[in-house]
C-alpha positions as CSV (number, residue, x, y, z in Angstrom):
1,M,-4.8,-53.0,14.4
2,L,-5.6,-50.2,17.1
3,A,-9.0,-50.8,19.2
4,P,-11.7,-48.4,18.7
5,R,-11.6,-46.9,22.0
6,Y,-7.8,-46.3,21.5
7,L,-8.6,-44.5,18.3
8,I,-11.1,-42.3,19.7
9,V,-8.7,-41.3,22.8
10,L,-5.9,-40.6,20.4
11,A,-8.0,-38.5,18.1
12,A,-9.4,-36.4,21.0
13,T,-5.7,-36.2,22.1
14,F,-4.6,-34.8,18.8
15,F,-7.3,-32.2,18.4
16,A,-6.8,-31.0,21.9
17,T,-3.4,-30.2,21.5
18,A,-3.6,-29.1,17.8
19,A,-6.4,-26.7,18.3
20,P,-5.2,-23.3,18.1
21,A,-5.6,-20.9,21.2
22,S,-8.1,-18.0,20.6
23,A,-7.8,-16.0,23.7
24,A,-6.1,-12.7,23.3
25,P,-2.7,-12.7,26.1
26,W,-2.7,-10.3,28.7
27,L,0.7,-8.5,28.9
28,E,2.3,-7.7,32.2
29,S,4.8,-5.1,31.0
30,Y,3.3,-1.6,30.2
31,D,6.4,-0.9,28.0
32,N,5.8,-4.1,25.8
33,A,2.0,-3.0,25.6
34,I,2.6,0.5,24.4
35,A,5.4,-0.7,21.8
36,T,2.6,-3.5,20.6
37,A,0.0,-0.7,20.6
38,R,2.5,1.4,18.3
39,R,3.5,-1.5,15.8
40,T,-0.3,-2.6,15.4
41,G,-2.3,0.6,15.7
42,K,-4.3,-0.9,18.5
43,T,-5.4,0.7,21.9
44,V,-4.1,-0.6,25.1
45,L,-6.6,-1.9,27.6
46,A,-5.2,-1.7,30.9
47,N,-6.8,-3.6,33.8
48,F,-5.7,-2.4,37.3
49,T,-6.9,-5.6,39.4
50,G,-6.6,-7.2,42.7
51,S,-7.0,-10.6,41.2
52,D,-7.0,-12.7,44.2
53,W,-8.9,-10.6,46.8
54,C,-11.2,-8.1,44.8
55,G,-14.6,-9.1,44.4
56,W,-15.5,-6.7,41.7
57,C,-12.1,-7.8,39.8
58,I,-13.0,-11.4,40.2
59,R,-16.8,-10.7,38.8
60,L,-15.3,-8.5,36.0
61,D,-13.0,-11.2,35.0
62,K,-15.6,-13.9,35.2
63,E,-18.7,-12.2,33.5
64,V,-16.5,-10.2,30.8
65,F,-12.8,-11.0,30.3
66,S,-13.0,-14.9,30.6
67,T,-15.9,-15.2,27.9
68,P,-15.2,-15.9,24.2
69,R,-17.1,-13.0,23.0
70,F,-14.6,-10.6,24.9
71,Q,-11.6,-12.6,23.8
72,Q,-12.6,-12.4,20.2
73,W,-13.2,-8.9,20.4
74,A,-10.1,-8.0,22.2
75,D,-7.9,-9.8,19.8
76,Q,-9.0,-7.9,16.8
77,N,-9.0,-4.3,18.6
78,V,-7.0,-4.0,21.8
79,V,-3.7,-4.9,23.5
80,L,-4.5,-6.3,26.9
81,L,-2.6,-5.3,29.7
82,K,-2.9,-6.8,33.5
83,L,-1.5,-4.5,36.2
84,D,-2.1,-6.7,39.3
85,Y,-2.0,-5.8,42.9
86,P,-2.3,-9.4,44.5
87,R,-2.3,-9.7,48.6
88,R,-1.6,-13.7,48.2
89,R,-0.2,-14.4,44.8
90,A,3.4,-14.1,44.6
91,Q,4.7,-11.4,42.3
92,S,8.5,-10.4,41.6
93,P,9.7,-7.3,43.4
94,A,10.3,-5.4,40.1
95,L,7.0,-6.2,38.7
96,K,5.3,-5.0,42.1
97,H,7.2,-1.8,42.0
98,R,6.5,-1.0,38.3
99,N,2.9,-1.6,38.9
100,E,2.8,0.6,42.0
101,Q,4.5,3.5,39.9
102,L,2.0,3.1,37.1
103,A,-1.1,3.2,39.9
104,R,0.3,6.5,41.0
105,K,1.1,7.9,37.6
106,F,-2.4,7.4,36.4
107,R,-4.0,8.2,39.8
108,V,-5.8,4.8,40.1
109,G,-7.6,5.1,43.5
110,G,-9.5,1.7,43.5
111,F,-10.0,-1.5,41.7
112,P,-10.7,-2.6,39.0
113,T,-10.1,0.4,37.1
114,I,-9.7,-0.1,33.4
115,L,-8.0,2.4,31.5
116,F,-7.8,2.8,27.6
117,I,-4.5,4.3,26.6
118,D,-3.6,5.3,23.2
119,A,0.2,4.5,21.7
120,N,1.4,7.8,22.9
121,G,0.6,6.8,26.5
122,A,-2.4,9.2,26.7
123,V,-5.7,7.9,28.6
124,V,-8.7,8.4,26.3
125,G,-11.0,6.6,28.5
126,R,-11.7,5.1,32.1
127,S,-13.9,2.4,32.9
128,G,-14.6,-0.4,35.7
129,Y,-17.2,-3.1,36.4
130,R,-20.1,-2.8,34.4
131,K,-23.4,-5.2,34.7
132,G,-24.8,-7.2,31.7
133,G,-22.0,-9.2,30.6
134,P,-19.5,-9.0,27.5
135,G,-22.3,-7.5,25.1
136,P,-22.6,-3.8,27.0
137,W,-19.1,-3.9,28.1
138,I,-17.8,-4.2,24.8
139,G,-20.2,-1.4,23.5
140,H,-19.1,0.8,26.2
141,A,-15.3,0.1,25.6
142,G,-15.7,0.3,21.7
143,K,-16.3,4.1,22.1
144,F,-13.0,4.8,23.8
145,V,-11.4,2.5,21.1
146,A,-12.9,4.6,18.3
147,K,-11.5,7.6,19.9
148,V,-7.9,6.3,19.2
149,K,-7.9,5.0,15.7
150,P,-7.8,8.3,13.8
151,E,-4.6,9.5,15.8
152,T,-3.0,6.1,15.9
153,S,-3.1,5.7,12.1
154,Q,-1.7,9.3,11.6
155,M,1.2,8.0,13.9
156,R,1.4,5.0,12.1
157,S,1.9,6.8,8.8
158,V,4.8,8.9,10.3
159,F,6.7,5.4,11.3
160,E,6.2,3.9,7.9
161,G,9.8,3.8,6.1
162,G,11.3,3.7,9.3
163,P,13.2,0.9,11.0
164,A,11.6,-2.0,12.7
165,P,10.6,-1.0,16.5
166,G,13.4,-2.9,17.6
167,G,15.6,-0.2,16.6
168,A,14.8,1.4,19.8
169,A,17.5,-0.6,21.5
170,R,20.3,0.9,19.5
171,V,19.1,4.5,20.5
172,V,21.1,6.1,23.2
173,S,20.4,9.3,25.3
174,G,22.5,12.1,24.1
175,R,23.5,10.7,20.6
176,W,21.5,11.8,17.3
177,T,19.5,9.2,15.5
178,E,17.7,9.6,12.4
179,S,15.0,7.1,13.2
180,F,12.1,8.8,14.5
181,G,10.0,5.6,15.2
182,A,12.8,4.2,17.3
183,A,13.5,7.5,19.2
184,R,9.6,7.4,20.2
185,L,9.9,3.8,21.8
186,A,13.5,5.0,23.5
187,A,11.6,8.1,24.7
188,S,8.8,6.0,26.2
189,R,11.1,3.4,27.4
190,H,13.1,6.0,29.4
191,D,10.6,8.5,30.1
192,Q,12.8,11.1,28.4
193,P,12.0,14.2,26.1
194,M,12.8,14.1,22.5
195,L,14.8,17.0,20.6
196,L,14.2,16.9,16.8
197,K,16.4,19.5,14.8
198,F,15.1,20.0,11.2
199,T,18.4,20.5,9.2
200,G,20.2,21.2,5.9
201,S,23.3,19.9,7.1
202,D,25.4,20.4,3.9
203,W,24.1,23.6,2.6
204,C,22.3,25.9,5.4
205,R,24.8,28.3,6.8
206,F,22.7,28.6,10.2
207,T,22.5,24.8,10.6
208,K,26.1,24.5,10.4
209,R,26.7,27.4,13.0
210,M,24.3,25.9,15.3
211,E,26.0,22.5,15.1
212,Q,29.4,24.1,15.3
213,E,28.4,26.8,18.5
214,V,25.7,24.6,20.2
215,F,25.7,20.8,19.5
216,A,29.3,20.0,19.2
217,R,30.0,21.7,22.5
218,P,30.7,19.7,25.8
219,Q,28.5,21.6,27.6
220,F,25.4,20.4,25.3
221,T,26.6,17.1,24.8
222,G,27.0,16.5,28.7
223,Y,23.8,17.8,29.3
224,A,22.3,15.7,26.7
225,R,23.5,12.7,28.0
226,D,20.7,10.7,29.8
227,R,18.3,13.7,29.7
228,L,17.5,13.7,25.8
229,I,16.5,11.7,22.9
230,L,18.3,13.4,20.1
231,V,16.5,13.4,16.3
232,Q,18.2,14.7,13.4
233,V,15.7,15.3,10.5
234,D,18.1,16.2,7.9
235,F,17.3,17.7,4.4
236,P,20.7,17.6,2.5
237,R,21.3,18.6,-1.1
238,K,24.5,16.9,-1.8
239,A,24.6,14.2,0.8
240,K,23.1,10.6,0.1
241,Q,20.2,9.6,2.4
242,K,18.3,6.5,2.4
243,V,15.0,6.6,0.6
244,E,13.1,5.4,3.7
245,T,14.6,8.2,5.9
246,G,13.7,10.9,3.1
247,I,10.0,9.7,3.4
248,Q,10.0,9.8,6.8
249,N,11.4,13.4,7.0
250,L,8.9,14.8,4.6
251,K,6.2,13.4,6.7
252,L,7.5,14.9,10.0
253,K,8.0,18.2,8.4
254,R,4.6,18.1,7.1
255,R,2.9,17.1,10.2
256,L,5.0,19.2,12.5
257,G,4.4,22.4,10.1
258,V,8.3,23.1,9.5
259,R,8.9,25.8,7.0
260,G,12.6,26.2,7.4
261,Y,15.8,25.2,8.7
262,P,16.9,25.0,11.3
263,T,14.0,24.3,13.2
264,Y,13.6,22.8,16.8
265,V,11.0,20.7,18.0
266,L,10.9,19.5,21.8
267,M,8.5,16.8,22.6
268,D,7.3,15.0,25.7
269,P,8.0,11.2,26.3
270,R,4.7,10.4,24.8
271,G,5.4,12.3,21.6
272,R,3.5,15.4,22.1
273,I,4.8,19.0,21.2
274,I,6.1,21.0,24.2
275,T,7.3,23.8,21.8
276,K,8.9,24.7,18.7
277,W,11.2,27.4,17.5
278,S,13.3,28.3,14.3
279,G,16.5,29.9,13.3
280,F,19.8,30.2,14.6
281,Q,19.9,30.6,18.4
282,K,22.3,33.2,19.7
283,G,24.0,32.6,23.2
284,G,25.9,29.4,22.7
285,P,25.0,26.0,24.4
286,G,24.2,27.5,27.8
287,R,21.3,29.7,26.6
288,F,19.9,26.8,24.2
289,I,20.0,24.5,27.2
290,A,18.1,27.1,29.4
291,R,15.6,27.2,26.7
292,I,14.9,23.7,26.8
293,E,14.9,23.5,30.6
294,Q,12.2,26.4,30.8
295,A,10.2,24.7,28.4
296,L,10.0,21.4,30.3
297,H,9.4,23.1,33.4
298,T,6.5,24.9,31.9
299,A,5.2,21.5,30.7
300,S,5.5,19.9,33.9
301,N,3.7,22.5,35.8
302,R,1.0,22.3,33.1
303,T,0.7,18.3,33.2
304,A,0.5,18.5,37.2
305,E,-2.5,20.7,37.1
306,V,-4.5,18.4,34.5
307,S,-5.7,15.1,35.7
308,P,-6.1,12.1,33.2
309,S,-9.3,12.2,31.3
310,G,-11.7,9.8,32.0
């Protein structure tokens, strides 16, 4: 027969090991955080911190992030991303380099900086240390989270009917895919723009001409390789098409306001429309490529002039 003291210790050990962890995990990969946001419909809370030297960072972690109240709220509302810039703690060269790139990209000039980022990678809010503990901080953060929900819901409805997010691994630059969801993840992961072509592949004569005179030419395939994520949004009349692909394509057509074929939509890596044009494009691959390059150049200049919202 077991002694009472032993039973107490055994019970305490069982409950300590069996109790589930309630704290929301902090990711360290930006790409994984964005992918999770797209899958779950949540906002990314990115914590730019100097965890082992920044006094305000340490206070924010102690007074807010480490509290049960915050952890419960975070588990239901956000994807936690910790981008650390330590002075003493060891960090892999790859992670250090990636974090430095993200600090430049989002123009982070001090710590702690807290960014609220939607599933497209756009900043919708900026914060830092605030007095008052988890209650006031959560109330402040909730305003930014609320901004993202309508857009996120709309984006998730586009992905419905597509393959699982893991399909991004099968998307290769310069090769046409039918999965918009997988293309979106690949575009974000590789920081490449997307070209969507809305086509009637087996009945529209201008679609067929564009295929022969532009997309099948080595000049275009060579250009697109390592530069573009290509998505074919097709509306065939005879060829068979998966039901989920047809549903996805109809949603994209409505959302992007496509009224005829062929139509081309150029998007940035975050899924924002850069430009859209329709009809047969004369001039072969050279002229078509020049049009893409001009649109990308204009979008790049426009982005450089606008700082992230905060």
